[in-house]
PQR file with spaces between the fields and no chain letter, atoms N, CA, C, O and H, PARSE charges and radii, in Angstrom:
ATOM       1  N    MET     1       4.150   -4.037  -14.497 -0.4000 1.5000
ATOM       2  CA   MET     1       4.886   -3.831  -13.278 -0.0000 2.0000
ATOM       3  C    MET     1       5.962   -4.913  -13.166  0.5500 1.7000
ATOM       4  O    MET     1       5.681   -6.099  -13.334 -0.5500 1.4000
ATOM       5  N    THR     2       7.170   -4.499  -12.886 -0.4000 1.5000
ATOM       6  CA   THR     2       8.276   -5.433  -12.759 -0.0000 2.0000
ATOM       7  C    THR     2       8.226   -6.096  -11.393  0.5500 1.7000
ATOM       8  O    THR     2       8.055   -5.432  -10.371 -0.5500 1.4000
ATOM       9  H    THR     2       7.398   -3.535  -12.750  0.4000 1.0000
ATOM      10  N    GLY     3       8.376   -7.391  -11.390 -0.4000 1.5000
ATOM      11  CA   GLY     3       8.339   -8.144  -10.145 -0.0000 2.0000
ATOM      12  C    GLY     3       9.730   -8.559   -9.722  0.5500 1.7000
ATOM      13  O    GLY     3      10.729   -7.920  -10.053 -0.5500 1.4000
ATOM      14  H    GLY     3       8.515   -7.931  -12.221  0.4000 1.0000
ATOM      15  N    PHE     4       9.760   -9.630   -8.993 -0.4000 1.5000
ATOM      16  CA   PHE     4      11.017  -10.171   -8.503 -0.0000 2.0000
ATOM      17  C    PHE     4      11.616  -11.095   -9.555  0.5500 1.7000
ATOM      18  O    PHE     4      10.933  -11.498  -10.497 -0.5500 1.4000
ATOM      19  H    PHE     4       8.949  -10.150   -8.724  0.4000 1.0000
ATOM      20  N    ALA     5      12.874  -11.423   -9.395 -0.4000 1.5000
ATOM      21  CA   ALA     5      13.531  -12.337  -10.321 -0.0000 2.0000
ATOM      22  C    ALA     5      12.875  -13.714  -10.231  0.5500 1.7000
ATOM      23  O    ALA     5      12.619  -14.216   -9.137 -0.5500 1.4000
ATOM      24  H    ALA     5      13.428  -11.096   -8.630  0.4000 1.0000
ATOM      25  N    ARG     6      12.606  -14.316  -11.381 -0.4000 1.5000
ATOM      26  CA   ARG     6      11.931  -15.623  -11.406 -0.0000 2.0000
ATOM      27  C    ARG     6      12.719  -16.674  -10.625  0.5500 1.7000
ATOM      28  O    ARG     6      12.129  -17.506   -9.936 -0.5500 1.4000
ATOM      29  H    ARG     6      12.814  -13.908  -12.270  0.4000 1.0000
ATOM      30  N    ALA     7      14.037  -16.638  -10.729 -0.4000 1.5000
ATOM      31  CA   ALA     7      14.875  -17.618  -10.033 -0.0000 2.0000
ATOM      32  C    ALA     7      14.717  -17.499   -8.514  0.5500 1.7000
ATOM      33  O    ALA     7      14.711  -18.505   -7.805 -0.5500 1.4000
ATOM      34  H    ALA     7      14.516  -15.962  -11.288  0.4000 1.0000
ATOM      35  N    ARG     8      14.589  -16.267   -8.021 -0.4000 1.5000
ATOM      36  CA   ARG     8      14.423  -16.066   -6.576 -0.0000 2.0000
ATOM      37  C    ARG     8      13.075  -16.586   -6.104  0.5500 1.7000
ATOM      38  O    ARG     8      12.975  -17.178   -5.029 -0.5500 1.4000
ATOM      39  H    ARG     8      14.594  -15.449   -8.596  0.4000 1.0000
ATOM      40  N    VAL     9      12.035  -16.366   -6.907 -0.4000 1.5000
ATOM      41  CA   VAL     9      10.704  -16.842   -6.545 -0.0000 2.0000
ATOM      42  C    VAL     9      10.688  -18.366   -6.565  0.5500 1.7000
ATOM      43  O    VAL     9      10.109  -18.997   -5.680 -0.5500 1.4000
ATOM      44  H    VAL     9      12.116  -15.885   -7.780  0.4000 1.0000
ATOM      45  N    GLU    10      11.321  -18.955   -7.571 -0.4000 1.5000
ATOM      46  CA   GLU    10      11.399  -20.415   -7.635 -0.0000 2.0000
ATOM      47  C    GLU    10      12.149  -20.959   -6.424  0.5500 1.7000
ATOM      48  O    GLU    10      11.736  -21.957   -5.833 -0.5500 1.4000
ATOM      49  H    GLU    10      11.791  -18.443   -8.289  0.4000 1.0000
ATOM      50  N    LYS    11      13.236  -20.316   -6.058 -0.4000 1.5000
ATOM      51  CA   LYS    11      14.013  -20.764   -4.904 -0.0000 2.0000
ATOM      52  C    LYS    11      13.183  -20.656   -3.623  0.5500 1.7000
ATOM      53  O    LYS    11      13.280  -21.510   -2.742 -0.5500 1.4000
ATOM      54  H    LYS    11      13.571  -19.505   -6.538  0.4000 1.0000
ATOM      55  N    LEU    12      12.383  -19.621   -3.528 -0.4000 1.5000
ATOM      56  CA   LEU    12      11.514  -19.460   -2.367 -0.0000 2.0000
ATOM      57  C    LEU    12      10.543  -20.635   -2.255  0.5500 1.7000
ATOM      58  O    LEU    12      10.348  -21.182   -1.170 -0.5500 1.4000
ATOM      59  H    LEU    12      12.305  -18.928   -4.244  0.4000 1.0000
ATOM      60  N    ILE    13       9.934  -21.020   -3.380 -0.4000 1.5000
ATOM      61  CA   ILE    13       8.993  -22.137   -3.384 -0.0000 2.0000
ATOM      62  C    ILE    13       9.713  -23.446   -3.051  0.5500 1.7000
ATOM      63  O    ILE    13       9.197  -24.270   -2.296 -0.5500 1.4000
ATOM      64  H    ILE    13      10.092  -20.576   -4.262  0.4000 1.0000
ATOM      65  N    ARG    14      10.895  -23.627   -3.615 -0.4000 1.5000
ATOM      66  CA   ARG    14      11.661  -24.848   -3.331 -0.0000 2.0000
ATOM      67  C    ARG    14      12.092  -24.899   -1.871  0.5500 1.7000
ATOM      68  O    ARG    14      12.100  -25.972   -1.268 -0.5500 1.4000
ATOM      69  H    ARG    14      11.314  -22.957   -4.228  0.4000 1.0000
ATOM      70  N    THR    15      12.446  -23.768   -1.302 -0.4000 1.5000
ATOM      71  CA   THR    15      12.822  -23.712    0.107 -0.0000 2.0000
ATOM      72  C    THR    15      11.634  -24.092    0.996  0.5500 1.7000
ATOM      73  O    THR    15      11.810  -24.628    2.090 -0.5500 1.4000
ATOM      74  H    THR    15      12.439  -22.896   -1.792  0.4000 1.0000
ATOM      75  N    ALA    16      10.438  -23.808    0.512 -0.4000 1.5000
ATOM      76  CA   ALA    16       9.229  -24.164    1.249 -0.0000 2.0000
ATOM      77  C    ALA    16       8.941  -25.663    1.177  0.5500 1.7000
ATOM      78  O    ALA    16       8.060  -26.159    1.879 -0.5500 1.4000
ATOM      79  H    ALA    16      10.296  -23.373   -0.377  0.4000 1.0000
ATOM      80  N    GLY    17       9.686  -26.393    0.323 -0.4000 1.5000
ATOM      81  CA   GLY    17       9.553  -27.834    0.295 -0.0000 2.0000
ATOM      82  C    GLY    17       9.173  -28.460   -1.023  0.5500 1.7000
ATOM      83  O    GLY    17       9.047  -29.683   -1.095 -0.5500 1.4000
ATOM      84  H    GLY    17      10.402  -25.990   -0.247  0.4000 1.0000
ATOM      85  N    ALA    18       8.986  -27.681   -2.071 -0.4000 1.5000
ATOM      86  CA   ALA    18       8.597  -28.235   -3.371 -0.0000 2.0000
ATOM      87  C    ALA    18       9.815  -28.818   -4.089  0.5500 1.7000
ATOM      88  O    ALA    18      10.911  -28.259   -4.036 -0.5500 1.4000
ATOM      89  H    ALA    18       9.089  -26.688   -2.013  0.4000 1.0000
ATOM      90  N    PHE    19       9.603  -29.949   -4.758 -0.4000 1.5000
ATOM      91  CA   PHE    19      10.669  -30.545   -5.560 -0.0000 2.0000
ATOM      92  C    PHE    19      10.630  -30.023   -6.985  0.5500 1.7000
ATOM      93  O    PHE    19      11.666  -29.786   -7.608 -0.5500 1.4000
ATOM      94  H    PHE    19       8.713  -30.403   -4.801  0.4000 1.0000
ATOM      95  N    ARG    20       9.412  -29.849   -7.490 -0.4000 1.5000
ATOM      96  CA   ARG    20       9.231  -29.320   -8.843 -0.0000 2.0000
ATOM      97  C    ARG    20       8.289  -28.129   -8.762  0.5500 1.7000
ATOM      98  O    ARG    20       7.361  -28.107   -7.953 -0.5500 1.4000
ATOM      99  H    ARG    20       8.571  -30.041   -6.984  0.4000 1.0000
ATOM     100  N    VAL    21       8.545  -27.128   -9.622 -0.4000 1.5000
ATOM     101  CA   VAL    21       7.743  -25.906   -9.607 -0.0000 2.0000
ATOM     102  C    VAL    21       7.379  -25.540  -11.044  0.5500 1.7000
ATOM     103  O    VAL    21       8.253  -25.436  -11.904 -0.5500 1.4000
ATOM     104  H    VAL    21       9.299  -27.147  -10.279  0.4000 1.0000
ATOM     105  N    SER    22       6.097  -25.348  -11.295 -0.4000 1.5000
ATOM     106  CA   SER    22       5.674  -24.979  -12.644 -0.0000 2.0000
ATOM     107  C    SER    22       5.921  -23.503  -12.901  0.5500 1.7000
ATOM     108  O    SER    22       6.016  -22.703  -11.970 -0.5500 1.4000
ATOM     109  H    SER    22       5.387  -25.432  -10.596  0.4000 1.0000
ATOM     110  N    ALA    23       6.023  -23.158  -14.160 -0.4000 1.5000
ATOM     111  CA   ALA    23       6.222  -21.763  -14.554 -0.0000 2.0000
ATOM     112  C    ALA    23       5.026  -20.918  -14.128  0.5500 1.7000
ATOM     113  O    ALA    23       5.182  -19.767  -13.720 -0.5500 1.4000
ATOM     114  H    ALA    23       5.946  -23.808  -14.916  0.4000 1.0000
ATOM     115  N    GLY    24       3.840  -21.495  -14.225 -0.4000 1.5000
ATOM     116  CA   GLY    24       2.637  -20.773  -13.815 -0.0000 2.0000
ATOM     117  C    GLY    24       2.645  -20.437  -12.332  0.5500 1.7000
ATOM     118  O    GLY    24       2.226  -19.351  -11.931 -0.5500 1.4000
ATOM     119  H    GLY    24       3.714  -22.430  -14.555  0.4000 1.0000
ATOM     120  N    ALA    25       3.124  -21.376  -11.518 -0.4000 1.5000
ATOM     121  CA   ALA    25       3.198  -21.138  -10.076 -0.0000 2.0000
ATOM     122  C    ALA    25       4.189  -20.017   -9.770  0.5500 1.7000
ATOM     123  O    ALA    25       3.931  -19.167   -8.918 -0.5500 1.4000
ATOM     124  H    ALA    25       3.463  -22.258  -11.844  0.4000 1.0000
ATOM     125  N    ILE    26       5.307  -20.021  -10.459 -0.4000 1.5000
ATOM     126  CA   ILE    26       6.318  -18.977  -10.259 -0.0000 2.0000
ATOM     127  C    ILE    26       5.748  -17.615  -10.638  0.5500 1.7000
ATOM     128  O    ILE    26       5.887  -16.646   -9.892 -0.5500 1.4000
ATOM     129  H    ILE    26       5.516  -20.712  -11.151  0.4000 1.0000
ATOM     130  N    ASN    27       5.106  -17.549  -11.802 -0.4000 1.5000
ATOM     131  CA   ASN    27       4.549  -16.276  -12.271 -0.0000 2.0000
ATOM     132  C    ASN    27       3.465  -15.759  -11.336  0.5500 1.7000
ATOM     133  O    ASN    27       3.436  -14.572  -11.011 -0.5500 1.4000
ATOM     134  H    ASN    27       4.993  -18.337  -12.408  0.4000 1.0000
ATOM     135  N    ARG    28       2.570  -16.653  -10.902 -0.4000 1.5000
ATOM     136  CA   ARG    28       1.458  -16.216  -10.048 -0.0000 2.0000
ATOM     137  C    ARG    28       1.963  -15.747   -8.694  0.5500 1.7000
ATOM     138  O    ARG    28       1.523  -14.707   -8.205 -0.5500 1.4000
ATOM     139  H    ARG    28       2.594  -17.617  -11.166  0.4000 1.0000
ATOM     140  N    LEU    29       2.880  -16.491   -8.074 -0.4000 1.5000
ATOM     141  CA   LEU    29       3.427  -16.061   -6.791 -0.0000 2.0000
ATOM     142  C    LEU    29       4.175  -14.745   -6.937  0.5500 1.7000
ATOM     143  O    LEU    29       4.124  -13.894   -6.049 -0.5500 1.4000
ATOM     144  H    LEU    29       3.237  -17.336   -8.472  0.4000 1.0000
ATOM     145  N    ASN    30       4.865  -14.580   -8.050 -0.4000 1.5000
ATOM     146  CA   ASN    30       5.571  -13.327   -8.322 -0.0000 2.0000
ATOM     147  C    ASN    30       4.584  -12.161   -8.379  0.5500 1.7000
ATOM     148  O    ASN    30       4.845  -11.098   -7.815 -0.5500 1.4000
ATOM     149  H    ASN    30       4.907  -15.271   -8.771  0.4000 1.0000
ATOM     150  N    GLU    31       3.457  -12.355   -9.054 -0.4000 1.5000
ATOM     151  CA   GLU    31       2.432  -11.307   -9.128 -0.0000 2.0000
ATOM     152  C    GLU    31       1.883  -10.976   -7.744  0.5500 1.7000
ATOM     153  O    GLU    31       1.723   -9.806   -7.398 -0.5500 1.4000
ATOM     154  H    GLU    31       3.245  -13.218   -9.512  0.4000 1.0000
ATOM     155  N    ILE    32       1.596  -12.008   -6.955 -0.4000 1.5000
ATOM     156  CA   ILE    32       1.040  -11.808   -5.613 -0.0000 2.0000
ATOM     157  C    ILE    32       2.032  -11.071   -4.719  0.5500 1.7000
ATOM     158  O    ILE    32       1.664  -10.123   -4.025 -0.5500 1.4000
ATOM     159  H    ILE    32       1.726  -12.959   -7.236  0.4000 1.0000
ATOM     160  N    LEU    33       3.296  -11.508   -4.738 -0.4000 1.5000
ATOM     161  CA   LEU    33       4.310  -10.868   -3.901 -0.0000 2.0000
ATOM     162  C    LEU    33       4.546   -9.416   -4.313  0.5500 1.7000
ATOM     163  O    LEU    33       4.728   -8.545   -3.463 -0.5500 1.4000
ATOM     164  H    LEU    33       3.596  -12.278   -5.302  0.4000 1.0000
ATOM     165  N    THR    34       4.542   -9.163   -5.614 -0.4000 1.5000
ATOM     166  CA   THR    34       4.740   -7.802   -6.111 -0.0000 2.0000
ATOM     167  C    THR    34       3.591   -6.904   -5.692  0.5500 1.7000
ATOM     168  O    THR    34       3.807   -5.776   -5.248 -0.5500 1.4000
ATOM     169  H    THR    34       4.394   -9.870   -6.305  0.4000 1.0000
ATOM     170  N    GLU    35       2.366   -7.402   -5.832 -0.4000 1.5000
ATOM     171  CA   GLU    35       1.195   -6.614   -5.452 -0.0000 2.0000
ATOM     172  C    GLU    35       1.186   -6.336   -3.945  0.5500 1.7000
ATOM     173  O    GLU    35       0.920   -5.212   -3.518 -0.5500 1.4000
ATOM     174  H    GLU    35       2.190   -8.317   -6.193  0.4000 1.0000
ATOM     175  N    TYR    36       1.479   -7.364   -3.144 -0.4000 1.5000
ATOM     176  CA   TYR    36       1.513   -7.190   -1.694 -0.0000 2.0000
ATOM     177  C    TYR    36       2.616   -6.204   -1.300  0.5500 1.7000
ATOM     178  O    TYR    36       2.404   -5.324   -0.465 -0.5500 1.4000
ATOM     179  H    TYR    36       1.695   -8.276   -3.490  0.4000 1.0000
ATOM     180  N    GLY    37       3.780   -6.359   -1.902 -0.4000 1.5000
ATOM     181  CA   GLY    37       4.899   -5.466   -1.602 -0.0000 2.0000
ATOM     182  C    GLY    37       4.603   -4.019   -1.964  0.5500 1.7000
ATOM     183  O    GLY    37       4.967   -3.106   -1.223 -0.5500 1.4000
ATOM     184  H    GLY    37       3.952   -7.074   -2.580  0.4000 1.0000
ATOM     185  N    MET    38       3.945   -3.801   -3.100 -0.4000 1.5000
ATOM     186  CA   MET    38       3.595   -2.449   -3.520 -0.0000 2.0000
ATOM     187  C    MET    38       2.595   -1.816   -2.553  0.5500 1.7000
ATOM     188  O    MET    38       2.733   -0.651   -2.181 -0.5500 1.4000
ATOM     189  H    MET    38       3.649   -4.543   -3.702  0.4000 1.0000
ATOM     190  N    ASN    39       1.587   -2.592   -2.149 -0.4000 1.5000
ATOM     191  CA   ASN    39       0.605   -2.079   -1.197 -0.0000 2.0000
ATOM     192  C    ASN    39       1.255   -1.751    0.142  0.5500 1.7000
ATOM     193  O    ASN    39       0.937   -0.732    0.755 -0.5500 1.4000
ATOM     194  H    ASN    39       1.475   -3.539   -2.451  0.4000 1.0000
ATOM     195  N    LEU    40       2.156   -2.603    0.594 -0.4000 1.5000
ATOM     196  CA   LEU    40       2.871   -2.377    1.844 -0.0000 2.0000
ATOM     197  C    LEU    40       3.741   -1.125    1.747  0.5500 1.7000
ATOM     198  O    LEU    40       3.794   -0.325    2.681 -0.5500 1.4000
ATOM     199  H    LEU    40       2.414   -3.431    0.096  0.4000 1.0000
ATOM     200  N    ALA    41       4.416   -0.962    0.622 -0.4000 1.5000
ATOM     201  CA   ALA    41       5.270    0.208    0.425 -0.0000 2.0000
ATOM     202  C    ALA    41       4.446    1.499    0.399  0.5500 1.7000
ATOM     203  O    ALA    41       4.834    2.501    0.999 -0.5500 1.4000
ATOM     204  H    ALA    41       4.373   -1.611   -0.136  0.4000 1.0000
ATOM     205  N    LYS    42       3.309    1.468   -0.301 -0.4000 1.5000
ATOM     206  CA   LYS    42       2.459    2.656   -0.373 -0.0000 2.0000
ATOM     207  C    LYS    42       1.936    3.046    1.003  0.5500 1.7000
ATOM     208  O    LYS    42       1.915    4.227    1.353 -0.5500 1.4000
ATOM     209  H    LYS    42       2.994    0.654   -0.789  0.4000 1.0000
ATOM     210  N    TYR    43       1.516    2.053    1.784 -0.4000 1.5000
ATOM     211  CA   TYR    43       1.010    2.342    3.123 -0.0000 2.0000
ATOM     212  C    TYR    43       2.130    2.854    4.026  0.5500 1.7000
ATOM     213  O    TYR    43       1.898    3.713    4.876 -0.5500 1.4000
ATOM     214  H    TYR    43       1.533    1.095    1.500  0.4000 1.0000
ATOM     215  N    SER    44       3.343    2.331    3.846 -0.4000 1.5000
ATOM     216  CA   SER    44       4.501    2.810    4.616 -0.0000 2.0000
ATOM     217  C    SER    44       4.789    4.273    4.308  0.5500 1.7000
ATOM     218  O    SER    44       5.117    5.047    5.208 -0.5500 1.4000
ATOM     219  H    SER    44       3.532    1.633    3.155  0.4000 1.0000
ATOM     220  N    VAL    45       4.668    4.653    3.038 -0.4000 1.5000
ATOM     221  CA   VAL    45       4.874    6.050    2.637 -0.0000 2.0000
ATOM     222  C    VAL    45       3.804    6.945    3.264  0.5500 1.7000
ATOM     223  O    VAL    45       4.106    8.039    3.739 -0.5500 1.4000
ATOM     224  H    VAL    45       4.402    4.024    2.308  0.4000 1.0000
ATOM     225  N    GLU    46       2.549    6.475    3.263 -0.4000 1.5000
ATOM     226  CA   GLU    46       1.469    7.238    3.894 -0.0000 2.0000
ATOM     227  C    GLU    46       1.754    7.482    5.372  0.5500 1.7000
ATOM     228  O    GLU    46       1.545    8.586    5.874 -0.5500 1.4000
ATOM     229  H    GLU    46       2.304    5.586    2.876  0.4000 1.0000
ATOM     230  N    ILE    47       2.227    6.466    6.059 -0.4000 1.5000
ATOM     231  CA   ILE    47       2.532    6.584    7.489 -0.0000 2.0000
ATOM     232  C    ILE    47       3.644    7.608    7.700  0.5500 1.7000
ATOM     233  O    ILE    47       3.549    8.454    8.590 -0.5500 1.4000
ATOM     234  H    ILE    47       2.397    5.568    5.651  0.4000 1.0000
ATOM     235  N    ALA    48       4.694    7.533    6.886 -0.4000 1.5000
ATOM     236  CA   ALA    48       5.815    8.477    7.021 -0.0000 2.0000
ATOM     237  C    ALA    48       5.340    9.901    6.771  0.5500 1.7000
ATOM     238  O    ALA    48       5.701   10.812    7.516 -0.5500 1.4000
ATOM     239  H    ALA    48       4.771    6.846    6.164  0.4000 1.0000
ATOM     240  N    ARG    49       4.537   10.104    5.734 -0.4000 1.5000
ATOM     241  CA   ARG    49       4.039   11.451    5.422 -0.0000 2.0000
ATOM     242  C    ARG    49       3.114   11.966    6.519  0.5500 1.7000
ATOM     243  O    ARG    49       3.139   13.151    6.853 -0.5500 1.4000
ATOM     244  H    ARG    49       4.243    9.364    5.129  0.4000 1.0000
ATOM     245  N    HIS    50       2.302   11.080    7.073 -0.4000 1.5000
ATOM     246  CA   HIS    50       1.409   11.473    8.165 -0.0000 2.0000
ATOM     247  C    HIS    50       2.207   11.970    9.374  0.5500 1.7000
ATOM     248  O    HIS    50       1.765   12.853   10.110 -0.5500 1.4000
ATOM     249  H    HIS    50       2.281   10.118    6.801  0.4000 1.0000
ATOM     250  N    ASN    51       3.383   11.385    9.560 -0.4000 1.5000
ATOM     251  CA   ASN    51       4.257   11.797   10.657 -0.0000 2.0000
ATOM     252  C    ASN    51       5.173   12.959   10.281  0.5500 1.7000
ATOM     253  O    ASN    51       6.080   13.306   11.037 -0.5500 1.4000
ATOM     254  H    ASN    51       3.742   10.668    8.963  0.4000 1.0000
ATOM     255  N    GLY    52       4.940   13.555    9.124 -0.4000 1.5000
ATOM     256  CA   GLY    52       5.693   14.739    8.702 -0.0000 2.0000
ATOM     257  C    GLY    52       7.093   14.435    8.196  0.5500 1.7000
ATOM     258  O    GLY    52       7.965   15.303    8.232 -0.5500 1.4000
ATOM     259  H    GLY    52       4.203   13.273    8.510  0.4000 1.0000
ATOM     260  N    ARG    53       7.321   13.215    7.724 -0.4000 1.5000
ATOM     261  CA   ARG    53       8.645   12.845    7.236 -0.0000 2.0000
ATOM     262  C    ARG    53       8.591   12.483    5.764  0.5500 1.7000
ATOM     263  O    ARG    53       7.558   12.047    5.258 -0.5500 1.4000
ATOM     264  H    ARG    53       6.613   12.509    7.694  0.4000 1.0000
ATOM     265  N    LYS    54       9.721   12.670    5.077 -0.4000 1.5000
ATOM     266  CA   LYS    54       9.872   12.222    3.698 -0.0000 2.0000
ATOM     267  C    LYS    54      10.541   10.853    3.659  0.5500 1.7000
ATOM     268  O    LYS    54      10.431   10.132    2.667 -0.5500 1.4000
ATOM     269  H    LYS    54      10.560   13.024    5.489  0.4000 1.0000
ATOM     270  N    THR    55      11.228   10.501    4.727 -0.4000 1.5000
ATOM     271  CA   THR    55      11.956    9.244    4.811 -0.0000 2.0000
ATOM     272  C    THR    55      11.086    8.157    5.424  0.5500 1.7000
ATOM     273  O    THR    55      10.509    8.338    6.496 -0.5500 1.4000
ATOM     274  H    THR    55      11.317   11.087    5.532  0.4000 1.0000
ATOM     275  N    VAL    56      10.999    7.033    4.737 -0.4000 1.5000
ATOM     276  CA   VAL    56      10.277    5.879    5.275 -0.0000 2.0000
ATOM     277  C    VAL    56      11.251    5.106    6.155  0.5500 1.7000
ATOM     278  O    VAL    56      12.335    4.719    5.718 -0.5500 1.4000
ATOM     279  H    VAL    56      11.467    6.885    3.866  0.4000 1.0000
ATOM     280  N    LYS    57      10.845    4.891    7.394 -0.4000 1.5000
ATOM     281  CA   LYS    57      11.699    4.187    8.349 -0.0000 2.0000
ATOM     282  C    LYS    57      11.221    2.760    8.530  0.5500 1.7000
ATOM     283  O    LYS    57      10.116    2.393    8.131 -0.5500 1.4000
ATOM     284  H    LYS    57       9.965    5.206    7.749  0.4000 1.0000
ATOM     285  N    GLU    58      12.081    1.969    9.142 -0.4000 1.5000
ATOM     286  CA   GLU    58      11.752    0.579    9.418 -0.0000 2.0000
ATOM     287  C    GLU    58      10.466    0.468   10.230  0.5500 1.7000
ATOM     288  O    GLU    58       9.650   -0.423    9.995 -0.5500 1.4000
ATOM     289  H    GLU    58      12.979    2.267    9.467  0.4000 1.0000
ATOM     290  N    SER    59      10.294    1.364   11.171 -0.4000 1.5000
ATOM     291  CA   SER    59       9.090    1.329   12.012 -0.0000 2.0000
ATOM     292  C    SER    59       7.822    1.568   11.191  0.5500 1.7000
ATOM     293  O    SER    59       6.765    1.032   11.524 -0.5500 1.4000
ATOM     294  H    SER    59      10.957    2.087   11.362  0.4000 1.0000
ATOM     295  N    ASP    60       7.912    2.360   10.131 -0.4000 1.5000
ATOM     296  CA   ASP    60       6.765    2.581    9.252 -0.0000 2.0000
ATOM     297  C    ASP    60       6.375    1.293    8.537  0.5500 1.7000
ATOM     298  O    ASP    60       5.194    0.966    8.421 -0.5500 1.4000
ATOM     299  H    ASP    60       8.770    2.796    9.860  0.4000 1.0000
ATOM     300  N    VAL    61       7.374    0.575    8.066 -0.4000 1.5000
ATOM     301  CA   VAL    61       7.122   -0.690    7.364 -0.0000 2.0000
ATOM     302  C    VAL    61       6.535   -1.720    8.322  0.5500 1.7000
ATOM     303  O    VAL    61       5.610   -2.450    7.967 -0.5500 1.4000
ATOM     304  H    VAL    61       8.333    0.841    8.161  0.4000 1.0000
ATOM     305  N    ILE    62       7.072   -1.777    9.529 -0.4000 1.5000
ATOM     306  CA   ILE    62       6.564   -2.721   10.533 -0.0000 2.0000
ATOM     307  C    ILE    62       5.119   -2.390   10.854  0.5500 1.7000
ATOM     308  O    ILE    62       4.279   -3.288   10.922 -0.5500 1.4000
ATOM     309  H    ILE    62       7.823   -1.184    9.817  0.4000 1.0000
ATOM     310  N    LEU    63       4.818   -1.118   11.051 -0.4000 1.5000
ATOM     311  CA   LEU    63       3.449   -0.701   11.354 -0.0000 2.0000
ATOM     312  C    LEU    63       2.519   -1.016   10.186  0.5500 1.7000
ATOM     313  O    LEU    63       1.400   -1.484   10.393 -0.5500 1.4000
ATOM     314  H    LEU    63       5.500   -0.389   10.996  0.4000 1.0000
ATOM     315  N    ALA    64       2.970   -0.764    8.973 -0.4000 1.5000
ATOM     316  CA   ALA    64       2.152   -1.051    7.791 -0.0000 2.0000
ATOM     317  C    ALA    64       1.882   -2.547    7.657  0.5500 1.7000
ATOM     318  O    ALA    64       0.795   -2.953    7.245 -0.5500 1.4000
ATOM     319  H    ALA    64       3.880   -0.384    8.805  0.4000 1.0000
ATOM     320  N    ALA    65       2.864   -3.352    8.002 -0.4000 1.5000
ATOM     321  CA   ALA    65       2.704   -4.804    7.877 -0.0000 2.0000
ATOM     322  C    ALA    65       1.754   -5.376    8.929  0.5500 1.7000
ATOM     323  O    ALA    65       1.154   -6.428    8.713 -0.5500 1.4000
ATOM     324  H    ALA    65       3.746   -3.022    8.337  0.4000 1.0000
ATOM     325  N    THR    66       1.617   -4.700   10.047 -0.4000 1.5000
ATOM     326  CA   THR    66       0.720   -5.193   11.103 -0.0000 2.0000
ATOM     327  C    THR    66      -0.714   -4.782   10.881  0.5500 1.7000
ATOM     328  O    THR    66      -1.607   -5.316   11.538 -0.5500 1.4000
ATOM     329  H    THR    66       2.105   -3.845   10.222  0.4000 1.0000
ATOM     330  N    LYS    67      -0.967   -3.856    9.981 -0.4000 1.5000
ATOM     331  CA   LYS    67      -2.343   -3.393    9.722 -0.0000 2.0000
ATOM     332  C    LYS    67      -3.012   -4.225    8.673  0.5500 1.7000
ATOM     333  O    LYS    67      -4.169   -3.975    8.333 -0.5500 1.4000
ATOM     334  H    LYS    67      -0.241   -3.422    9.447  0.4000 1.0000
């Protein structure tokens, strides 16, 4: 499964306050974010389909994120 760009994940960690970031930390956070994002997207699609729509709306994503 393709994740996010390594540079973006590293920048995210550095923005959180890290001065140095290991490759392992970047890879692991990338895996976690990708898995969480995929689960959120799948649940958003379920919500849209349950409401009889093919289009996933912002409200579906917000609802999925709160569950």
